[in-house]
C-alpha positions in Angstrom: 0.0 0.0 -0.1 1.2 3.6 -0.8 2.4 5.5 2.3 -1.0 7.1 3.7 1.1 9.8 5.5 2.7 10.8 2.3 -0.5 10.9 0.5 -1.8 13.2 3.5 1.2 15.6 3.3 0.6 15.9 -0.4 -3.2 16.4 -0.1 -3.9 13.6 -2.3 -6.7 10.8 -2.3 -6.7 7.3 -3.9 -6.0 6.4 -6.3 -2.7 8.1 -7.1 -1.7 9.1 -10.4 1.7 9.2 -12.1 2.6 12.2 -14.5 5.5 11.0 -16.9 7.5 12.4 -20.0 7.5 9.9 -22.5 9.1 9.3 -25.9 7.4 6.3 -28.5 9.9 6.9 -31.0 13.2 9.1 -31.7 13.6 12.5 -32.6 13.8 15.8 -31.4 12.9 15.9 -27.9 10.9 19.1 -28.0 8.6 17.0 -30.2 9.0 13.8 -29.3 8.4 13.9 -25.7 4.7 13.7 -24.2 3.5 14.4 -20.9 1.3 11.7 -20.0 -0.6 10.9 -16.9 -2.0 7.0 -15.9 -3.2 5.5 -12.7 -0.2 4.6 -10.4 -0.3 0.6 -10.4 0.9 -1.5 -7.5 4.6 -1.4 -6.8 6.5 -4.4 -8.4 7.2 -7.2 -5.8 10.9 -6.6 -3.8 11.2 -3.2 -5.5 10.5 0.3 -3.5 8.9 3.1 -4.8 10.3 6.7 -4.6 8.2 9.8 -4.9 10.4 12.2 -7.0 11.1 15.9 -6.0 13.9 16.6 -8.2 15.6 15.2 -11.8 18.2 17.3 -13.7 18.3 17.8 -17.8 21.7 16.4 -19.0 22.7 15.8 -22.5 22.9 11.9 -21.2 19.1 12.4 -21.0 18.5 14.3 -24.1 20.5 12.7 -26.6 19.1 8.8 -26.4 16.0 10.4 -27.3 17.2 11.5 -30.3 18.1 7.9 -31.4 22.1 8.1 -31.2 22.0 5.1 -28.6 19.2 3.1 -30.5 21.4 -0.1 -29.8 20.5 -0.1 -26.5 17.6 2.5 -26.0 14.1 1.0 -27.3 11.2 3.2 -26.8 8.5 3.6 -25.7 10.1 4.5 -22.5 10.0 7.5 -19.9 13.2 9.8 -20.4 15.6 10.7 -17.6 18.5 9.0 -16.1 18.9 10.8 -12.8 16.9 12.3 -9.9 16.2 12.4 -6.1 13.2 11.4 -4.1 11.5 10.0 -1.0 10.8 6.4 -0.5 7.0 6.0 -0.1 6.8 2.3 -0.1 9.3 -0.4 0.9 8.6 -4.0 2.3 11.0 -6.4 4.0 14.6 -5.8 4.5 13.9 -2.7 2.6 11.6 -0.9 5.2 14.7 1.1 6.5 14.5 2.9 3.7 11.1 4.2 4.1 11.1 8.4 4.2 14.7 8.3 3.4 15.9 10.6 0.3 17.6 8.3 -2.4 18.9 8.3 -5.6 16.7 5.6 -7.4 19.4 4.5 -9.9 18.8 1.9 -13.0 15.0 2.3 -12.3 12.6 3.5 -14.8 13.0 7.0 -16.3 13.3 9.7 -13.6 11.2 12.3 -15.6 8.2 11.3 -13.6 6.4 11.6 -10.3 6.9 7.9 -9.2 10.1 5.7 -9.8 9.9 1.9 -8.9 13.5 0.6 -8.5 15.4 -2.2 -7.1 16.5 -1.2 -3.4 20.2 -2.3 -4.1 20.4 0.4 -6.4 18.9 3.1 -4.1 21.6 5.2 -2.7 20.5 7.1 0.2 21.3 10.9 0.4 22.6 12.4 3.6 20.9 15.2 5.2 23.2 17.9 4.5 23.3 17.1 0.9 20.3 19.0 -0.9 18.3 18.0 -3.7 20.0 20.6 -6.2 23.4 18.9 -5.7 22.0 15.1 -4.9 20.3 15.0 -8.4 24.1 15.5 -10.0 25.4 12.9 -7.9 25.5 10.0 -10.4 26.3 10.1 -14.2 29.1 13.0 -14.1 31.0 12.2 -11.0 30.8 8.6 -11.9 32.1 9.1 -15.6 34.7 11.6 -14.3 35.8 9.0 -11.6 36.1 6.1 -14.2 37.9 8.3 -16.8 40.5 9.3 -14.3 40.5 5.6 -13.1 41.2 4.3 -16.6 43.6 6.9 -17.7 46.1 8.2 -14.5 47.0 11.7 -14.5 49.8 11.9 -11.8 52.8 13.8 -13.2 50.9 14.7 -16.6 49.7 17.9 -18.2 45.9 17.5 -18.9 43.9 18.9 -21.6 40.2 19.2 -21.1 37.6 20.3 -23.9 34.0 21.3 -23.1 35.6 22.7 -20.0 32.5 24.8 -19.0 30.9 21.6 -18.4 29.8 19.9 -14.9 31.9 16.5 -15.9 34.9 19.0 -16.8 34.6 20.7 -13.7 34.8 17.5 -11.6 37.7 16.2 -13.9 39.5 19.2 -13.3 39.1 19.2 -9.6 40.0 15.4 -9.3 42.8 15.6 -11.6 44.5 17.9 -9.4 44.0 15.9 -6.4 45.2 12.8 -8.1 48.4 14.8 -9.0 48.2 16.3 -12.4 50.8 18.9 -13.1 48.7 21.5 -14.9 45.0 21.3 -16.5 44.1 23.4 -19.4 40.5 24.0 -20.2 39.1 24.7 -23.7 36.0 26.8 -23.1 33.3 28.0 -25.8 31.4 30.9 -23.5 33.5 33.5 -21.6 31.0 33.3 -18.7 33.1 30.1 -17.6 36.5 31.7 -17.5 36.1 33.1 -14.0 35.2 29.4 -12.6 38.0 27.9 -14.5 40.6 30.0 -13.0 39.2 29.6 -9.7 39.5 25.9 -9.9 43.1 26.4 -11.0 42.5 25.9 -14.8 44.2 27.6 -17.3 41.5 28.5 -20.0 41.8 28.7 -23.6 38.8 29.8 -26.1 37.7 27.2 -28.4 38.3 30.0 -31.0 42.0 30.5 -30.3 43.0 27.5 -33.1 46.7 28.4 -32.9 47.0 28.2 -29.1 45.3 25.2 -28.7 47.4 23.4 -31.2 50.7 24.6 -29.5 49.3 23.6 -26.3 48.5 20.3 -27.8 51.8 19.4 -28.6 52.8 19.5 -25.1 49.6 17.8 -23.6 50.2 14.2 -22.0 46.4 13.4 -21.9 43.5 14.7 -23.7 39.8 14.4 -22.2 37.6 15.1 -25.1 33.9 15.9 -24.6 33.4 17.7 -27.9 34.7 15.9 -30.9 35.4 16.9 -34.7 38.4 18.8 -35.8 
């Protein structure tokens, strides 16, 4: 049964309904996504139900909708891979998660009101981390961590493209922590320069082609998030 106290706090009455952003085919997300409301069915056995409070919009959410990953992503499905919410239904050994904020990883798409997921993949969120930070705690940090693990940077000069991105910001900080001698960041928008300097990154405009070429000659490792020439 859906947690009654949670229903009352939201001013809801049975049956609960779920709103979700679906894509039934591939295409431009603006025209392909549709907001659909359905009656909320029972939570599958051995899973927990999470009432979502926040979800970010990342390129990793948008790109699959276009069909770029059609070999692994099959519509129809709910969009979104990250988010945070409160557990409103849990049984058995998962009852300790009830009323806890979690990141429901590997569940159904996160761009909906409720997400059902395996409790093994529900990551509890500490009380001192707010929702705005918690929703950024999965894809970008994990990607940056694994990149630095796969390609160690100790004693190396590192070049980042797409340096204004959240993932590049993590790469820069953790590269220094891992012993990189210098981190250079290629940015597109001038608005990123102050933040890059604060992180200790040497900023270079994407339009400074000759400077990028010169720096590349003395760079030990490049983490390229842009591609192309």
